[in-house]
C-alpha positions, 0 to 999 in steps of 0.5 A: 530916560532912566526907567524904574521897575515900580511903574510900567514904562508907558506910565513913566513916559506919560509922566515925563510928557506931562511934566513937559506940558505943565512946564510949558515945554509942550504948550496947549494946542501944539503938535506933540512929537511923533510916536516914532520920534519919542520911541527913538529918543527914549530907546523904547518900542513904538508900541510902548509910546503908542500905548502912552499916547492912547493913555494920554488921549483917554485922559484928554490930555492930548487929542489926535487929528487924523492924518496930522498927529497928536496935539496938546489939549487946551486944558491939558495942564489943568487936567494933569494937575488934577490927576496928580492931586488925585493921585497924591490924595489917594496914594501918597498922602495916606502913606505919609500920614501912616508914617507920621503916626508910626514916628509919633509926629504931628503936623505941627512937627512938620510945619517948620519944613514948609 
């Protein structure tokens, strides 16, 4: 995985795991790869992966079965899409609209790219 400086590594790992969940590679109610396995695969500290798993657990995307491991929540894909929509509406869209205004573009101008 090629990490970017703009975003913390644990969030980039979370984004990658979320993409795998939404694409069905990690189906609902299936066991997640272990913290250690993810850390080895990505070449990061297990504490970083643990932080990722805690973040995903707080967002109710995964849950922990004590002594067994982490599992994908039944509604994980819906939760992920809702989080991404919220992030887009609050962060990406305002910047996009501001750039459109700066360039003198209207929504009609961009409709041809749909």
